[in-house]
VMD Tcl script that builds the backbone (N, CA, C; Angstrom):
set m [mol new atoms 330]
animate dup $m
set s [atomselect $m all]
$s set {name element resname resid chain x y z} {
  {N N MET 1 A -2.869 13.120 -9.190}
  {CA C MET 1 A -3.167 13.367 -7.801}
  {C C MET 1 A -2.153 14.353 -7.267}
  {N N ARG 2 A -2.647 15.380 -6.678}
  {CA C ARG 2 A -1.809 16.347 -5.973}
  {C C ARG 2 A -2.427 16.490 -4.601}
  {N N ALA 3 A -1.697 16.047 -3.599}
  {CA C ALA 3 A -2.237 16.077 -2.236}
  {C C ALA 3 A -1.237 16.746 -1.302}
  {N N ALA 4 A -1.754 17.603 -0.453}
  {CA C ALA 4 A -0.900 18.261 0.530}
  {C C ALA 4 A -0.548 17.278 1.643}
  {N N PHE 5 A 0.710 17.311 2.037}
  {CA C PHE 5 A 1.199 16.530 3.173}
  {C C PHE 5 A 2.120 17.472 3.932}
  {N N GLY 6 A 1.557 18.165 4.920}
  {CA C GLY 6 A 2.310 19.225 5.579}
  {C C GLY 6 A 2.571 20.333 4.575}
  {N N ARG 7 A 3.841 20.715 4.416}
  {CA C ARG 7 A 4.204 21.763 3.464}
  {C C ARG 7 A 4.463 21.215 2.072}
  {N N MET 8 A 4.492 19.900 1.942}
  {CA C MET 8 A 4.790 19.284 0.648}
  {C C MET 8 A 3.523 19.013 -0.150}
  {N N VAL 9 A 3.694 18.954 -1.457}
  {CA C VAL 9 A 2.637 18.489 -2.356}
  {C C VAL 9 A 3.120 17.155 -2.899}
  {N N MET 10 A 2.272 16.155 -2.801}
  {CA C MET 10 A 2.642 14.795 -3.165}
  {C C MET 10 A 1.952 14.373 -4.461}
  {N N CYS 11 A 2.545 13.371 -5.111}
  {CA C CYS 11 A 1.938 12.747 -6.285}
  {C C CYS 11 A 2.215 11.245 -6.223}
  {N N HIS 12 A 1.577 10.482 -7.095}
  {CA C HIS 12 A 1.768 9.033 -7.137}
  {C C HIS 12 A 2.948 8.651 -8.024}
  {N N MET 13 A 3.609 7.569 -7.650}
  {CA C MET 13 A 4.615 6.948 -8.510}
  {C C MET 13 A 4.395 5.442 -8.428}
  {N N TRP 14 A 4.243 4.810 -9.590}
  {CA C TRP 14 A 4.085 3.356 -9.651}
  {C C TRP 14 A 4.859 2.846 -10.852}
  {N N ALA 15 A 4.906 1.541 -11.012}
  {CA C ALA 15 A 5.650 0.944 -12.118}
  {C C ALA 15 A 4.997 -0.360 -12.531}
  {N N ASP 16 A 5.462 -0.899 -13.646}
  {CA C ASP 16 A 4.925 -2.163 -14.140}
  {C C ASP 16 A 5.268 -3.329 -13.226}
  {N N THR 17 A 6.415 -3.240 -12.547}
  {CA C THR 17 A 6.808 -4.297 -11.612}
  {C C THR 17 A 7.260 -3.682 -10.303}
  {N N ARG 18 A 7.178 -4.458 -9.251}
  {CA C ARG 18 A 7.633 -4.000 -7.940}
  {C C ARG 18 A 9.133 -3.710 -7.964}
  {N N ASP 19 A 9.901 -4.566 -8.635}
  {CA C ASP 19 A 11.346 -4.337 -8.726}
  {C C ASP 19 A 11.647 -2.995 -9.380}
  {N N GLU 20 A 10.943 -2.695 -10.458}
  {CA C GLU 20 A 11.137 -1.424 -11.155}
  {C C GLU 20 A 10.751 -0.249 -10.250}
  {N N LEU 21 A 9.672 -0.399 -9.510}
  {CA C LEU 21 A 9.224 0.647 -8.592}
  {C C LEU 21 A 10.270 0.897 -7.510}
  {N N PHE 22 A 10.760 -0.177 -6.895}
  {CA C PHE 22 A 11.768 -0.031 -5.846}
  {C C PHE 22 A 13.071 0.540 -6.402}
  {N N GLU 23 A 13.431 0.138 -7.613}
  {CA C GLU 23 A 14.654 0.654 -8.228}
  {C C GLU 23 A 14.579 2.171 -8.391}
  {N N MET 24 A 13.434 2.666 -8.872}
  {CA C MET 24 A 13.281 4.108 -9.041}
  {C C MET 24 A 13.244 4.802 -7.681}
  {N N ALA 25 A 12.555 4.217 -6.723}
  {CA C ALA 25 A 12.519 4.824 -5.380}
  {C C ALA 25 A 13.931 4.944 -4.820}
  {N N ASP 26 A 14.700 3.890 -4.946}
  {CA C ASP 26 A 16.088 3.920 -4.465}
  {C C ASP 26 A 16.897 4.982 -5.215}
  {N N ARG 27 A 16.703 5.059 -6.523}
  {CA C ARG 27 A 17.473 5.989 -7.353}
  {C C ARG 27 A 17.213 7.445 -6.975}
  {N N ILE 28 A 15.949 7.765 -6.616}
  {CA C ILE 28 A 15.622 9.166 -6.315}
  {C C ILE 28 A 15.586 9.450 -4.821}
  {N N GLY 29 A 15.923 8.452 -4.011}
  {CA C GLY 29 A 16.037 8.675 -2.576}
  {C C GLY 29 A 14.736 8.638 -1.798}
  {N N VAL 30 A 13.789 7.839 -2.238}
  {CA C VAL 30 A 12.533 7.662 -1.506}
  {C C VAL 30 A 12.660 6.398 -0.651}
  {N N ALA 31 A 12.526 6.545 0.651}
  {CA C ALA 31 A 12.664 5.411 1.565}
  {C C ALA 31 A 11.559 4.391 1.324}
  {N N ARG 32 A 11.923 3.132 1.384}
  {CA C ARG 32 A 10.943 2.058 1.145}
  {C C ARG 32 A 9.867 2.000 2.222}
  {N N LYS 33 A 10.086 2.639 3.360}
  {CA C LYS 33 A 9.047 2.646 4.396}
  {C C LYS 33 A 7.797 3.380 3.920}
  {N N TRP 34 A 7.915 4.178 2.851}
  {CA C TRP 34 A 6.772 4.906 2.301}
  {C C TRP 34 A 6.017 4.097 1.244}
  {N N PHE 35 A 6.454 2.873 1.004}
  {CA C PHE 35 A 5.779 1.984 0.054}
  {C C PHE 35 A 4.338 1.767 0.492}
  {N N GLN 36 A 3.420 1.887 -0.440}
  {CA C GLN 36 A 2.004 1.659 -0.159}
  {C C GLN 36 A 1.555 0.454 -0.964}
  {N N ARG 37 A 0.808 -0.436 -0.304}
  {CA C ARG 37 A 0.423 -1.700 -0.927}
  {C C ARG 37 A -0.816 -2.251 -0.265}
  {N N PRO 38 A -1.499 -3.193 -0.943}
  {CA C PRO 38 A -2.640 -3.855 -0.304}
  {C C PRO 38 A -2.185 -4.602 0.954}
  {N N ALA 39 A -3.053 -4.697 1.925}
  {CA C ALA 39 A -2.710 -5.375 3.183}
  {C C ALA 39 A -2.281 -6.817 2.948}
  {N N SER 40 A -2.745 -7.422 1.864}
  {CA C SER 40 A -2.417 -8.822 1.580}
  {C C SER 40 A -0.977 -9.024 1.126}
  {N N VAL 41 A -0.299 -7.949 0.733}
  {CA C VAL 41 A 1.101 -8.049 0.310}
  {C C VAL 41 A 1.961 -8.153 1.560}
  {N N ASN 42 A 2.744 -9.182 1.621}
  {CA C ASN 42 A 3.538 -9.459 2.818}
  {C C ASN 42 A 4.865 -8.691 2.785}
  {N N LEU 43 A 4.763 -7.355 2.743}
  {CA C LEU 43 A 5.939 -6.486 2.763}
  {C C LEU 43 A 5.656 -5.297 3.668}
  {N N PRO 44 A 6.710 -4.736 4.272}
  {CA C PRO 44 A 6.495 -3.529 5.080}
  {C C PRO 44 A 5.945 -2.409 4.214}
  {N N GLY 45 A 5.126 -1.595 4.801}
  {CA C GLY 45 A 4.574 -0.450 4.093}
  {C C GLY 45 A 3.228 -0.064 4.661}
  {N N MET 46 A 2.570 0.829 3.966}
  {CA C MET 46 A 1.274 1.331 4.393}
  {C C MET 46 A 0.181 0.723 3.529}
  {N N ASN 47 A -0.981 0.512 4.104}
  {CA C ASN 47 A -2.094 -0.087 3.379}
  {C C ASN 47 A -2.628 0.858 2.300}
  {N N ALA 48 A -2.856 0.306 1.138}
  {CA C ALA 48 A -3.440 1.029 0.006}
  {C C ALA 48 A -4.079 -0.004 -0.906}
  {N N SER 49 A -4.840 0.452 -1.878}
  {CA C SER 49 A -5.517 -0.490 -2.773}
  {C C SER 49 A -4.602 -0.998 -3.891}
  {N N TRP 50 A -3.466 -0.357 -4.116}
  {CA C TRP 50 A -2.539 -0.761 -5.170}
  {C C TRP 50 A -1.127 -0.370 -4.761}
  {N N GLU 51 A -0.141 -0.966 -5.398}
  {CA C GLU 51 A 1.251 -0.732 -5.039}
  {C C GLU 51 A 1.774 0.554 -5.681}
  {N N HIS 52 A 2.236 1.476 -4.830}
  {CA C HIS 52 A 2.761 2.748 -5.310}
  {C C HIS 52 A 3.479 3.473 -4.177}
  {N N PHE 53 A 4.079 4.580 -4.495}
  {CA C PHE 53 A 4.611 5.516 -3.519}
  {C C PHE 53 A 3.907 6.845 -3.730}
  {N N ASP 54 A 3.696 7.588 -2.658}
  {CA C ASP 54 A 3.351 8.995 -2.765}
  {C C ASP 54 A 4.674 9.723 -2.602}
  {N N ILE 55 A 5.028 10.544 -3.577}
  {CA C ILE 55 A 6.323 11.232 -3.533}
  {C C ILE 55 A 6.128 12.744 -3.636}
  {N N ALA 56 A 7.073 13.488 -3.075}
  {CA C ALA 56 A 7.062 14.942 -3.158}
  {C C ALA 56 A 7.330 15.379 -4.592}
  {N N MET 57 A 6.845 16.540 -4.948}
  {CA C MET 57 A 7.032 17.042 -6.307}
  {C C MET 57 A 8.515 17.189 -6.650}
  {N N SER 58 A 9.362 17.474 -5.669}
  {CA C SER 58 A 10.802 17.553 -5.946}
  {C C SER 58 A 11.344 16.183 -6.363}
  {N N LYS 59 A 10.839 15.119 -5.739}
  {CA C LYS 59 A 11.238 13.762 -6.130}
  {C C LYS 59 A 10.642 13.414 -7.489}
  {N N ARG 60 A 9.478 13.944 -7.780}
  {CA C ARG 60 A 8.842 13.723 -9.081}
  {C C ARG 60 A 9.754 14.233 -10.184}
  {N N ALA 61 A 10.279 15.436 -10.002}
  {CA C ALA 61 A 11.179 16.005 -11.003}
  {C C ALA 61 A 12.401 15.106 -11.200}
  {N N MET 62 A 12.919 14.569 -10.113}
  {CA C MET 62 A 14.062 13.658 -10.204}
  {C C MET 62 A 13.677 12.386 -10.949}
  {N N ALA 63 A 12.481 11.868 -10.683}
  {CA C ALA 63 A 12.026 10.642 -11.333}
  {C C ALA 63 A 11.876 10.856 -12.838}
  {N N VAL 64 A 11.297 11.979 -13.233}
  {CA C VAL 64 A 11.138 12.271 -14.657}
  {C C VAL 64 A 12.512 12.365 -15.315}
  {N N LYS 65 A 13.440 13.033 -14.656}
  {CA C LYS 65 A 14.797 13.141 -15.194}
  {C C LYS 65 A 15.454 11.763 -15.317}
  {N N ALA 66 A 15.085 10.842 -14.417}
  {CA C ALA 66 A 15.653 9.484 -14.428}
  {C C ALA 66 A 14.904 8.542 -15.359}
  {N N GLY 67 A 13.890 9.052 -16.064}
  {CA C GLY 67 A 13.210 8.230 -17.058}
  {C C GLY 67 A 11.768 7.881 -16.768}
  {N N ALA 68 A 11.199 8.363 -15.674}
  {CA C ALA 68 A 9.780 8.091 -15.390}
  {C C ALA 68 A 8.914 8.723 -16.479}
  {N N VAL 69 A 7.796 8.099 -16.742}
  {CA C VAL 69 A 6.888 8.547 -17.787}
  {C C VAL 69 A 5.682 9.213 -17.137}
  {N N GLU 70 A 5.377 10.416 -17.580}
  {CA C GLU 70 A 4.205 11.113 -17.054}
  {C C GLU 70 A 2.938 10.538 -17.681}
  {N N THR 71 A 1.861 10.589 -16.944}
  {CA C THR 71 A 0.587 10.097 -17.451}
  {C C THR 71 A -0.520 11.043 -17.016}
  {N N ASP 72 A -1.739 10.737 -17.391}
  {CA C ASP 72 A -2.871 11.580 -17.048}
  {C C ASP 72 A -3.608 11.021 -15.832}
  {N N LYS 73 A -4.760 11.618 -15.539}
  {CA C LYS 73 A -5.499 11.215 -14.344}
  {C C LYS 73 A -6.030 9.785 -14.430}
  {N N TYR 74 A -6.083 9.226 -15.625}
  {CA C TYR 74 A -6.549 7.843 -15.766}
  {C C TYR 74 A -5.428 6.816 -15.590}
  {N N GLY 75 A -4.200 7.274 -15.490}
  {CA C GLY 75 A -3.060 6.374 -15.398}
  {C C GLY 75 A -3.159 5.308 -14.318}
  {N N PRO 76 A -3.456 5.699 -13.067}
  {CA C PRO 76 A -3.545 4.667 -12.017}
  {C C PRO 76 A -4.676 3.666 -12.264}
  {N N ILE 77 A -5.802 4.160 -12.769}
  {CA C ILE 77 A -6.945 3.278 -13.043}
  {C C ILE 77 A -6.588 2.326 -14.188}
  {N N GLU 78 A -5.950 2.874 -15.217}
  {CA C GLU 78 A -5.526 2.055 -16.349}
  {C C GLU 78 A -4.528 0.987 -15.903}
  {N N HIS 79 A -3.602 1.372 -15.057}
  {CA C HIS 79 A -2.582 0.444 -14.550}
  {C C HIS 79 A -3.225 -0.731 -13.815}
  {N N THR 80 A -4.128 -0.446 -12.888}
  {CA C THR 80 A -4.755 -1.537 -12.137}
  {C C THR 80 A -5.683 -2.360 -13.034}
  {N N ALA 81 A -6.340 -1.715 -14.011}
  {CA C ALA 81 A -7.193 -2.457 -14.944}
  {C C ALA 81 A -6.363 -3.433 -15.771}
  {N N ARG 82 A -5.177 -2.987 -16.196}
  {CA C ARG 82 A -4.284 -3.882 -16.938}
  {C C ARG 82 A -3.873 -5.070 -16.088}
  {N N LEU 83 A -3.492 -4.798 -14.840}
  {CA C LEU 83 A -3.067 -5.871 -13.941}
  {C C LEU 83 A -4.178 -6.889 -13.710}
  {N N ARG 84 A -5.415 -6.414 -13.686}
  {CA C ARG 84 A -6.572 -7.285 -13.410}
  {C C ARG 84 A -7.210 -7.835 -14.677}
  {N N GLY 85 A -6.697 -7.429 -15.830}
  {CA C GLY 85 A -7.262 -7.923 -17.088}
  {C C GLY 85 A -8.654 -7.392 -17.374}
  {N N ASN 86 A -8.948 -6.172 -16.919}
  {CA C ASN 86 A -10.276 -5.586 -17.076}
  {C C ASN 86 A -10.359 -4.806 -18.394}
  {N N GLN 87 A -10.623 -5.508 -19.474}
  {CA C GLN 87 A -10.656 -4.888 -20.798}
  {C C GLN 87 A -11.782 -3.866 -20.926}
  {N N LYS 88 A -12.910 -4.109 -20.286}
  {CA C LYS 88 A -14.026 -3.164 -20.359}
  {C C LYS 88 A -13.596 -1.801 -19.824}
  {N N LEU 89 A -12.911 -1.785 -18.699}
  {CA C LEU 89 A -12.451 -0.526 -18.124}
  {C C LEU 89 A -11.377 0.118 -18.996}
  {N N LEU 90 A -10.487 -0.685 -19.562}
  {CA C LEU 90 A -9.474 -0.148 -20.466}
  {C C LEU 90 A -10.119 0.515 -21.682}
  {N N ASP 91 A -11.173 -0.090 -22.207}
  {CA C ASP 91 A -11.897 0.480 -23.339}
  {C C ASP 91 A -12.569 1.805 -22.953}
  {N N GLN 92 A -13.139 1.869 -21.743}
  {CA C GLN 92 A -13.774 3.103 -21.268}
  {C C GLN 92 A -12.753 4.228 -21.143}
  {N N ILE 93 A -11.571 3.911 -20.636}
  {CA C ILE 93 A -10.520 4.911 -20.505}
  {C C ILE 93 A -10.097 5.410 -21.880}
  {N N ALA 94 A -9.945 4.503 -22.823}
  {CA C ALA 94 A -9.568 4.883 -24.190}
  {C C ALA 94 A -10.622 5.815 -24.792}
  {N N GLU 95 A -11.903 5.532 -24.546}
  {CA C GLU 95 A -12.980 6.394 -25.045}
  {C C GLU 95 A -12.885 7.786 -24.448}
  {N N CYS 96 A -12.662 7.861 -23.138}
  {CA C CYS 96 A -12.541 9.160 -22.466}
  {C C CYS 96 A -11.379 9.964 -23.036}
  {N N ARG 97 A -10.256 9.307 -23.236}
  {CA C ARG 97 A -9.093 10.002 -23.802}
  {C C ARG 97 A -9.376 10.467 -25.227}
  {N N ALA 98 A -10.062 9.644 -26.008}
  {CA C ALA 98 A -10.380 10.011 -27.387}
  {C C ALA 98 A -11.283 11.247 -27.432}
  {N N LEU 99 A -12.079 11.431 -26.400}
  {CA C LEU 99 A -12.959 12.594 -26.308}
  {C C LEU 99 A -12.248 13.818 -25.743}
  {N N GLY 100 A -10.979 13.654 -25.385}
  {CA C GLY 100 A -10.205 14.789 -24.887}
  {C C GLY 100 A -10.143 14.914 -23.382}
  {N N PHE 101 A -10.686 13.938 -22.675}
  {CA C PHE 101 A -10.618 13.968 -21.219}
  {C C PHE 101 A -9.278 13.382 -20.762}
  {N N GLY 102 A -8.867 13.717 -19.550}
  {CA C GLY 102 A -7.676 13.104 -18.969}
  {C C GLY 102 A -6.387 13.821 -19.297}
  {N N LYS 103 A -6.432 15.120 -19.453}
  {CA C LYS 103 A -5.204 15.858 -19.704}
  {C C LYS 103 A -4.226 15.609 -18.578}
  {N N PRO 104 A -2.916 15.591 -18.861}
  {CA C PRO 104 A -1.932 15.338 -17.806}
  {C C PRO 104 A -2.138 16.252 -16.603}
  {N N SER 105 A -2.085 15.650 -15.425}
  {CA C SER 105 A -2.335 16.392 -14.197}
  {C C SER 105 A -1.071 16.958 -13.592}
  {N N GLN 106 A 0.072 16.657 -14.174}
  {CA C GLN 106 A 1.365 17.055 -13.638}
  {C C GLN 106 A 1.533 16.544 -12.227}
  {N N GLY 107 A 0.961 15.404 -11.942}
  {CA C GLY 107 A 1.106 14.829 -10.628}
  {C C GLY 107 A 1.172 13.321 -10.632}
  {N N GLU 108 A 1.117 12.711 -11.798}
  {CA C GLU 108 A 1.140 11.258 -11.880}
  {C C GLU 108 A 2.368 10.800 -12.644}
  {N N LEU 109 A 2.971 9.752 -12.188}
  {CA C LEU 109 A 4.117 9.168 -12.852}
  {C C LEU 109 A 3.900 7.686 -13.039}
  {N N LEU 110 A 4.409 7.173 -14.099}
  {CA C LEU 110 A 4.370 5.738 -14.350}
  {C C LEU 110 A 5.786 5.221 -14.347}
}
mol reanalyze $m
mol bondsrecalc $m
mol representation Tube
mol addrep $m
């Protein structure tokens, strides 16, 4: 995902655990007020369908340098499918990748 936000271009950053996500946000200087989460999560932040941050590309570079793993356009879908135990969707993603779809978008981080 590459989305314009004023003069910035943003991308997603998520992690396997909330603690890991917050640790990386703190490490690269992303304020927790930008945390995005489902409304049912009892934490400050903005409503979204899954837990993540939208970060500027400059922060993305810092995250990669700090150990973040780049992924392709299926990364967020794969992440939520894993969390929900949706094996059918995981299999579909694997098929798409095997066919050569899902090249890295240079905008997603895990």
